C-alpha positions in Angstrom: 0.0 0.0 0.0 2.9 2.4 0.7 4.3 2.3 -2.9 0.8 3.1 -4.2 0.4 6.0 -1.8 3.8 7.3 -2.6 3.2 7.1 -6.4 -0.2 8.8 -5.9 1.1 11.6 -3.8 4.1 12.3 -6.1 1.7 12.4 -9.0 -0.6 14.8 -7.2 2.4 17.1 -6.3 3.8 17.0 -9.9 0.3 17.7 -11.3 -0.2 20.7 -9.0 3.1 22.2 -10.1 2.4 21.5 -13.7 -1.0 23.2 -13.3 0.5 26.3 -11.8 3.6 26.7 -13.9 3.2 24.7 -17.1 -0.6 24.9 -17.8 -0.5 28.6 -19.1 1.8 27.4 -21.9 -0.2 24.3 -22.7 -3.6 26.2 -22.7 -2.3 28.7 -25.3 -2.5 31.8 -23.1 1.1 32.8 -24.0 0.5 32.4 -27.7 -2.8 34.4 -27.5 -0.9 37.2 -25.7 1.8 37.1 -28.4 -0.9 37.3 -31.1 -2.5 40.2 -29.5 0.8 42.0 -29.4 1.5 41.3 -33.0 -2.0 42.6 -34.0 -1.7 45.7 -31.9 1.8 46.5 -33.0 1.9 49.8 -34.9 3.3 49.7 -38.5 5.1 52.7 -39.9 3.0 54.7 -42.3 3.4 57.8 -44.3 1.7 60.8 -42.8 1.4 64.4 -43.7 3.1 66.6 -41.1 1.4 69.7 -40.0 3.5 72.9 -40.0 4.9 73.7 -36.6 4.5 70.2 -35.1 3.6 66.6 -35.4 0.5 65.3 -37.0 -2.2 63.6 -35.0 -1.4 60.3 -36.6 2.2 60.6 -35.3 1.0 61.4 -31.8 -1.2 58.4 -31.8 1.6 56.2 -33.0 3.9 57.4 -30.4 1.3 56.9 -27.7 0.6 53.3 -28.8 4.4 52.6 -28.8 4.7 53.9 -25.3 1.8 51.7 -24.1 3.2 48.7 -25.9 6.6 49.1 -24.1 4.8 49.4 -20.9 2.8 46.3 -21.4 6.0 44.3 -22.3 7.4 45.3 -18.9 4.3 44.2 -17.1 4.1 40.7 -18.6 5.1 38.9 -15.4 3.6 41.0 -12.6 5.1 40.8 -9.1 3.4 38.9 -6.3 1.9 42.1 -4.8 0.2 42.9 -8.1 -1.2 39.4 -8.5 -2.7 39.6 -4.9 -4.3 42.9 -5.9 -5.7 41.4 -9.1 -7.3 38.7 -7.1 -9.2 41.3 -5.1 -7.3 40.6 -1.8 -5.9 43.3 0.5 -3.1 41.0 1.8 0.4 42.1 2.0 3.2 40.1 0.4 4.5 39.1 3.9 1.0 37.9 4.9 0.7 35.8 1.8 4.1 34.2 2.4 3.2 33.4 6.0 -0.1 31.8 4.9 1.8 29.7 2.3 4.3 28.5 4.9 1.5 27.7 7.4 -0.3 25.6 4.7 2.9 23.7 3.9 3.6 23.0 7.6 0.0 22.0 8.2 0.0 19.6 5.2 3.3 18.1 6.4 2.0 17.5 9.9 -1.3 16.0 8.7 0.6 13.7 6.4 2.9 12.5 9.2 -0.1 12.0 11.5 -1.9 9.9 8.9 1.2 7.7 8.7 2.9 8.6 5.4 6.6 8.4 4.9 8.9 11.5 4.9 9.2 11.7 1.2 5.5 11.8 0.2 4.9 14.1 3.2 7.4 16.5 1.9 5.9 16.3 -1.6 2.4 17.2 -0.2 3.9 20.0 1.9 5.7 21.4 -1.2 2.5 21.3 -3.2 0.4 22.9 -0.4 3.0 25.7 0.2 3.8 26.6 -3.5 1.0 25.3 -5.7 -2.2 25.7 -3.6 -1.9 29.4 -2.7 -1.0 30.4 -6.3 -3.9 28.3 -7.7 -6.2 30.1 -5.2 -4.9 33.5 -6.5 -5.5 32.4 -10.1 -9.0 31.2 -9.3 -10.0 34.4 -7.4 -8.5 36.5 -10.2 -10.5 34.7 -12.9 -13.7 35.0 -10.9 -13.1 38.7 -10.3 -12.4 39.3 -14.0 -15.7 37.6 -15.0 -17.7 39.8 -12.6 -15.9 42.9 -14.0 -16.7 41.9 -17.6 -20.3 41.3 -16.9 -20.8 45.0 -15.7 -18.1 46.9 -17.6 -20.1 47.5 -20.8 -22.9 49.0 -18.8 -20.4 51.3 -17.1 -19.1 52.5 -20.4 -22.7 53.1 -21.6 -23.2 55.3 -18.5 -20.1 57.3 -19.4 -21.3 57.7 -23.0 -24.8 58.9 -22.0 -23.3 61.3 -19.4 -20.9 62.9 -21.9 -23.7 63.3 -24.5 -25.9 65.0 -21.8 -23.1 67.5 -21.0 -21.5 65.9 -17.9 -17.7 66.0 -17.7 -15.9 62.6 -17.8 -15.0 62.7 -14.1 -18.7 63.3 -13.1 -19.8 60.4 -15.2 -17.2 58.2 -13.5 -18.5 59.3 -10.1 -22.0 58.1 -11.2 -20.4 54.7 -11.8 -18.7 54.7 -8.4 -22.0 55.5 -6.7 -24.2 52.9 -8.5 -22.1 50.2 -10.2 -21.6 46.8 -8.7 -18.3 45.4 -7.6 -15.5 45.1 -8.8 -16.3 47.9 -11.4 -17.2 50.2 -8.6 -13.8 49.8 -6.8 -11.8 50.0 -10.0 -13.3 53.3 -11.1 -12.9 54.6 -7.5 -9.2 53.8 -7.9 -9.1 55.9 -11.1 -10.7 58.9 -9.4 -8.4 58.6 -6.4 -5.4 58.4 -8.7 -6.5 61.5 -10.6 -7.2 63.3 -7.2 -3.5 62.9 -6.2 -2.2 64.5 -9.4 -2.0 61.6 -11.9 -3.4 62.6 -15.3 -6.7 61.0 -16.1 -5.3 59.1 -19.2 -2.5 57.6 -17.0 -5.0 56.7 -14.3 -7.2 54.9 -16.9 -4.2 53.0 -18.3 -3.5 51.7 -14.8 -6.8 50.0 -14.9 -5.2 47.3 -17.1 -2.6 46.6 -14.4 -5.2 45.9 -11.8 -7.7 44.2 -14.2 -5.6 42.5 -16.9 -8.3 41.9 -19.5 -8.4 43.3 -23.1 -11.6 45.3 -22.4 -9.9 47.3 -19.7 -6.9 47.9 -22.0 -9.2 49.1 -24.7 -10.8 51.6 -22.4 -7.5 52.9 -21.1 -6.2 53.4 -24.7 -9.3 55.2 -25.8 -9.3 57.7 -22.9 -5.5 58.1 -23.0 -5.4 58.9 -26.7 -8.4 61.3 -26.4 -6.7 63.1 -23.5 -3.4 63.4 -25.3 -4.5 64.2 -28.9 -8.1 65.1 -28.7 -11.2 63.8 -30.5 -14.8 62.9 -29.9 -14.8 60.9 -26.7 -18.5 60.0 -26.7 -18.3 58.6 -30.2 -15.1 56.6 -29.4 -16.6 55.2 -26.2 -19.8 54.4 -28.0 -17.9 52.3 -30.5 -16.0 50.7 -27.6 -19.3 49.8 -25.9 -20.5 48.0 -29.0 -17.2 46.2 -29.3 -17.4 45.1 -25.6 -21.0 43.8 -26.0 -20.0 41.9 -29.2 -17.1 40.3 -27.4 -19.4 39.4 -24.5 -21.9 37.8 -26.9 -19.1 35.9 -28.6 -17.8 34.6 -25.3 -21.2 33.3 -24.4 -21.6 31.7 -27.8 -18.3 30.0 -27.4 -19.2 28.7 -24.0 -22.5 27.3 -25.3 -20.8 25.6 -28.3 -18.0 24.0 -26.2 -20.2 22.8 -23.3 -21.0 19.5 -25.0 -17.3 18.8 -25.5 -16.5 19.8 -21.9 -19.2 17.4 -20.6 -17.8 14.6 -22.8 -14.3 15.2 -21.6 -15.4 15.2 -17.9 -17.3 11.9 -18.4 -14.3 10.3 -20.2 -11.9 11.4 -17.5 -14.0 10.2 -14.6 -15.1 6.9 -16.2 -11.9 4.9 -15.3 -12.0 6.1 -11.7 -15.7 5.3 -11.3 -15.2 1.8 -12.8 -12.3 1.1 -10.5 -14.3 2.1 -7.4 -17.3 -0.1 -8.5 -15.0 -3.1 -9.1 -13.4 -2.5 -5.7 -16.8 -2.5 -4.0 -18.0 -5.6 -5.8 -14.8 -7.6 -6.1 -12.0 -6.2 -3.9 -9.8 -9.2 -4.2 -9.9 -9.0 -8.0 -8.6 -5.5 -8.2 -6.4 -5.5 -5.1 -3.5 -6.8 -7.2 -3.0 -3.3 -8.6 -1.7 -2.0 -5.3 -0.3 -5.2 -3.7 2.0 -6.1 -6.6 4.8 -4.1 -8.1 3.5 -4.6 -11.6 0.1 -3.4 -10.6 1.8 -0.3 -9.1 3.5 0.4 -12.4 0.3 -0.1 -14.3 -1.5 2.4 -12.0 1.2 4.9 -12.3 1.3 4.6 -16.1 -2.5 4.8 -16.3 -2.5 8.0 -14.2 0.2 9.5 -16.5 -1.7 8.6 -19.7 -5.0 9.8 -18.3 -3.4 13.1 -17.3 -2.0 13.6 -20.8 -5.4 12.8 -22.3 -7.1 15.3 -20.0 -4.6 18.0 -20.9 -5.1 17.3 -24.6 -8.8 17.4 -24.3 -8.6 20.6 -22.3 -6.4 22.2 -24.9 -8.8 21.2 -27.7 -11.8 22.7 -26.1 -10.1 25.8 -24.6 -11.2 28.7 -26.9 -9.9 32.2 -26.5 -10.2 35.3 -28.6 
């Protein structure tokens, strides 16, 4: 039984580490980010210069280049930024203390249960390094979904406020007063940044640092360019609102079309485990060879590895992003 427990715990530890550090590459997130950068990269174009200064096209190109350089520097945000993106108010020291406590607790529980030192250390390592970061990623994803559900309505409020004659800042104050979280807190941060002397365009660009979704980046770029080079802000934000709602509809359509494949993948992944449990309940002596014999342990380990590879492949095939 000990070799089986050891193999299972090592597989769980390796799986947790792969989920935290390797999964972003397998799921295509990095390639999507590279594709977005290649699409948004500004190509040089011939422009007519205005006497006495640069043309508006040149100003927009320089602004986009500055934002592109800034986004390249913020590709791997520090731990404090990731904690803030998850909606937590913890400090970096508090997060590290909680991680250490989780690791120590997992190690003590493993030793009390009767595991050997090696699997206990593996579980402690996974609990200290993998579990807290997975929780951060989960909270960040959930907060982004809430933000995207309410963000198009907030942009519409700004558009209607500007068309009715309200300044941009007063329109944002309406959002801070009435919008749900986390849109409310994010726009409050914009107003607070502007109140301490940061230009409004810069404050809107910082929204993407706290909420790293393309929609927040679009909003920051529109406001920043309008503040720097002028233009009809209500028309630009109106177009942005339509784009945001179209993206929301596309996301819902993708979720609906891929739900059947996700259900099939879940059933296929759970079927071997369910069959093994049923056979163990009905004929325990028949299946006990898998954890009493060395060959059975190897077969279990190989089956776990191949099942994990199959789950990763299926997850990659049904993981749509745009």
